[in-house]
C-alpha positions in Angstrom: -9.4 4.3 19.7 -11.0 1.6 21.0 -14.0 1.9 19.2 -14.4 -1.7 18.3 -13.1 -3.2 21.9 -16.3 -5.8 21.5 -14.3 -7.9 19.7 -12.2 -8.9 22.0 -10.2 -11.7 20.1 -9.8 -11.7 16.5 -8.1 -14.2 14.3 -7.2 -13.8 10.7 -6.6 -16.4 8.2 -3.9 -14.9 6.2 -4.6 -16.1 2.8 -3.6 -15.4 -0.6 0.3 -14.5 -0.7 1.1 -17.2 -3.7 -2.0 -15.7 -5.6 -0.6 -12.2 -5.2 2.7 -13.3 -6.1 1.5 -15.4 -9.4 -1.0 -12.4 -10.8 2.5 -10.3 -10.7 4.6 -13.1 -12.4 6.7 -13.3 -9.0 8.0 -16.5 -7.3 5.2 -17.5 -4.5 8.1 -16.9 -1.9 7.9 -13.0 -2.6 4.1 -13.2 -1.9 5.1 -14.4 1.5 7.6 -11.7 2.0 5.2 -8.8 0.6 2.8 -10.0 3.5 4.8 -8.6 6.2 3.4 -5.3 5.5 -0.4 -6.7 5.9 1.1 -8.2 9.4 2.7 -4.8 10.1 -1.0 -2.9 9.5 -2.9 -5.5 11.6 -1.0 -5.7 14.8 -0.7 -1.9 14.7 -4.6 -1.4 14.5 -5.6 -3.8 16.9 -3.3 -1.9 19.2 -4.9 1.1 18.6 -8.3 -0.6 18.5 -7.1 -1.8 21.8 -8.1 -5.5 20.9 -6.6 -8.0 23.5 -6.0 -10.6 21.8 -5.0 -11.2 18.1 -4.0 -14.4 16.5 -2.5 -15.0 13.2 -2.8 -18.0 11.0 0.3 -18.7 9.6 1.2 -22.4 8.4 -1.2 -25.4 8.9 -0.4 -29.0 9.3 -1.3 -29.4 5.8 0.8 -27.1 4.4 3.9 -29.5 4.4 2.3 -30.5 1.3 3.1 -27.5 -0.8 6.6 -27.3 -2.8 9.8 -27.7 -0.3 11.2 -24.8 -1.8 8.2 -22.9 -1.1 7.9 -24.4 2.7 11.9 -23.7 2.9 11.2 -19.7 2.0 8.5 -19.3 4.2 10.2 -20.6 7.4 13.0 -18.5 6.7 11.1 -15.1 6.1 9.1 -16.0 9.5 12.5 -16.5 11.2 13.8 -13.0 10.1 10.9 -11.2 10.4 10.3 -12.3 14.1 14.0 -11.6 14.9 13.7 -8.1 13.5 10.2 -7.7 15.5 10.3 -9.3 18.3 11.9 -6.2 20.4 9.7 -3.7 18.8 6.6 -5.9 19.8 8.3 -6.0 23.2 8.5 -2.3 24.0 4.4 -1.8 23.0 3.5 -4.2 25.6 2.7 -7.3 23.3 3.0 -11.0 24.6 3.8 -13.3 21.8 2.7 -17.0 22.1 3.3 -19.8 19.2 0.4 -22.1 18.6 1.1 -25.5 17.0 2.8 -28.8 17.4 6.5 -29.2 18.0 8.3 -30.7 14.7 11.8 -31.5 13.7 10.5 -30.4 10.4 10.4 -26.7 11.7 14.1 -25.3 11.3 16.2 -25.3 14.6 17.0 -21.6 14.0 12.9 -20.6 13.9 12.3 -22.7 16.7 14.6 -20.8 19.2 13.6 -17.6 18.1 9.7 -18.8 18.8 11.1 -19.5 22.7 13.2 -16.4 22.7 10.2 -14.3 21.7 7.6 -16.0 24.3 10.0 -16.1 27.1 11.1 -12.0 26.4 7.3 -10.8 26.5 5.8 -13.5 28.4 4.7 -10.9 31.4 3.3 -7.8 28.7 -0.4 -7.4 28.9 -1.0 -4.6 26.2 -2.2 -7.3 24.0 -1.6 -11.0 23.1 -0.3 -12.0 19.7 -0.5 -15.7 18.9 1.2 -17.0 15.3 -0.2 -20.4 14.6 2.7 -22.0 13.2 2.5 -25.9 12.5 -1.2 -26.0 13.9 -4.5 -28.3 12.9 -7.5 -27.8 14.8 -8.5 -31.6 14.5 -5.1 -32.7 16.0 -5.3 -30.1 18.7 -8.3 -31.7 20.1 -7.0 -35.1 19.6 -3.8 -34.2 21.5 -6.4 -32.8 24.6 -8.6 -36.0 24.4 -5.5 -38.2 24.6 -4.4 -36.1 27.7 -7.8 -36.5 29.6 -7.4 -40.4 28.8 -3.7 -40.7 30.0 -5.1 -39.2 33.2 -7.9 -41.3 33.6 -10.3 -38.8 34.0 -13.8 -40.7 34.5 -16.0 -39.9 31.4 -18.8 -38.4 33.8 -16.3 -35.6 34.6 -15.4 -34.6 31.1 -17.2 -31.5 30.4 -16.5 -29.0 28.6 -15.0 -26.4 30.3 -12.6 -29.5 31.8 -11.8 -30.1 28.3 -10.8 -26.7 27.1 -8.2 -26.5 29.7 -6.1 -29.3 28.1 -6.1 -26.9 25.2 -2.9 -25.3 24.5 -2.9 -22.1 26.2 -6.0 -22.5 27.8 -6.7 -18.7 29.2 -7.0 -17.9 25.7 -10.6 -17.0 25.0 -12.9 -18.0 22.0 -12.4 -16.4 18.9 -14.9 -13.4 18.6 -13.9 -12.7 14.4 -12.4 -14.5 11.9 -11.6 -12.7 9.1 -10.1 -15.0 6.0 -9.0 -12.5 2.9 -9.0 -13.6 -0.6 -12.4 -14.7 -0.7 -12.5 -18.0 0.0 -15.0 -19.4 2.6 -13.8 -22.0 4.8 -11.9 -22.5 8.1 -9.1 -24.9 7.0 -8.7 -26.6 9.9 -8.1 -23.5 12.0 -8.8 -23.3 15.9 -12.0 -25.5 15.6 -12.7 -25.4 19.1 -12.1 -21.9 20.0 -14.0 -20.9 16.6 -17.1 -22.5 17.7 -18.7 -19.3 18.1 -17.2 -17.0 16.0 -18.4 -14.6 13.1 -16.5 -14.7 10.1 -15.9 -11.9 7.3 -14.4 -13.3 3.9 -12.7 -9.6 2.6 -11.9 -9.7 -1.4 -8.5 -8.8 -0.9 -5.5 -11.0 -0.9 -3.4 -11.1 2.2 0.2 -8.7 1.0 -2.6 -5.9 0.2 -4.7 -6.6 3.5 -4.3 -2.9 5.3 -5.6 -1.1 8.5 -9.0 0.3 6.5 -9.7 -3.1 5.7 -9.2 -5.1 9.3 -11.5 -1.8 10.4 -14.1 -2.5 7.9 -14.3 -6.2 9.0 -14.4 -4.9 12.9 -17.3 -2.7 11.3 -19.3 -5.9 10.0 -18.7 -7.5 13.7 -20.0 -4.6 15.4 -23.2 -4.7 13.3 -23.8 -8.7 14.2 -26.3 -10.1 16.9 -24.4 -12.6 18.7 -27.0 -15.3 19.9 -25.2 -18.0 20.7 -27.8 -20.7 20.3 -30.3 -18.4 22.0 -33.2 -16.0 20.1 -32.5 -12.6 21.1 -29.5 -10.9 20.7 -28.1 -7.1 22.1 -28.6 -4.4 19.4 -25.6 -3.9 17.6 -23.9 -0.7 18.6 -24.2 1.2 15.1 -28.1 0.7 15.6 -30.6 2.7 17.9 -33.6 1.1 18.7 -36.6 0.8 16.9 -39.0 3.9 17.8 -42.3 3.0 19.3 -46.0 3.7 17.6 -47.2 7.2 19.1 -49.9 6.4 21.8 -52.5 7.9 19.9 -51.9 5.7 17.3 -51.9 2.2 20.0 -55.3 3.7 20.9 -57.0 4.2 17.1 -56.2 0.6 16.5 -58.8 -2.5 17.5 -58.1 -4.5 20.1 -56.5 -8.1 20.1 -59.6 -9.5 20.2 -61.7 -7.9 17.5 -58.7 -9.0 15.2 -58.7 -12.4 16.4 -62.7 -12.3 15.6 -61.9 -11.5 12.3 -63.5 -13.5 9.2 -61.6 -16.5 7.9 -60.4 -15.0 5.0 -58.9 -11.8 6.3 -57.6 -14.3 9.2 -55.8 -16.1 6.2 -54.7 -12.8 4.8 -53.2 -11.5 8.4 -50.9 -14.7 8.3 -49.4 -16.5 11.2 -47.1 -14.1 12.7 -49.9 -12.0 14.5 -47.8 -10.7 17.4 -45.0 -10.3 16.0 -46.4 -7.9 13.3 -49.2 -6.8 15.4 -49.5 -2.8 14.7 -49.0 -3.6 10.9 -51.6 -6.1 11.1 -54.0 -4.7 13.1 -54.2 -1.4 10.8 -55.0 -3.8 8.0 -57.9 -5.3 9.7 -58.9 -2.4 11.0 -59.4 -1.3 7.5 -61.1 -4.5 6.6 -63.4 -3.9 9.6 -64.3 -0.3 7.9 -65.2 -1.1 4.7 -67.0 -4.5 5.4 -70.8 -3.8 4.7 -73.3 -3.5 7.7 -75.8 -6.6 7.9 -79.3 -5.5 7.8 -81.7 -6.3 10.9 
């Protein structure tokens, strides 16, 4: 338990519900219903892995363009699921939050249930579960910019830190890992600001079939990544061991750097431009060339 604690904030773009249903000759709405098992598995596993922040992307601002029947079914499924699960999450110590724009198109019953879930669980601290509903990353940034303008903040005082304070739930940390199911490779306007340096995995499995083992596989992939945040060096992945250093006797047997740099042009060209990076390999090659080079006659 807690073996992947370095992934502090994991976000899931739950993609593939409709295709899952279509592959089985079912209405798309049943794909959304089947997604509940995947959500249960991910929340349970995130708790076991002691991940403090989990975000699920459920419905984007662009999803309103889908057929009205599908949208209506999705909203009803979401309402029933939240109503059935909120007390279970509360007992588990989960703090629930919703992320997205308020809209009259969201059914009043669902809006009230979202508000109730937030109020009921607001003091929990085991994990923060955020459901992005009617969310768009671009509009989120625009709203933050408008707030700064309305407050007449001088341009020179607008910093990244101050800007982030005007995003929804400003205490939410940046996303470390984004998991998008169904093999699609795009962000779909999700949390653009907080995903600036996120790592991504794209499992082929459709979301209704996503289970604990898939979630842990994604966490394993994340554990292998070196996060440099624009720098050159990064931390060594936890599953890797530092590379062994050459034994002292081998180092002593290699020619000095000055000898390597003074090699004839042909050898220097063969060595290439990364001399210092591959010093031991290049020096080993250089030594062999020096040993076989004919001795000049006096």
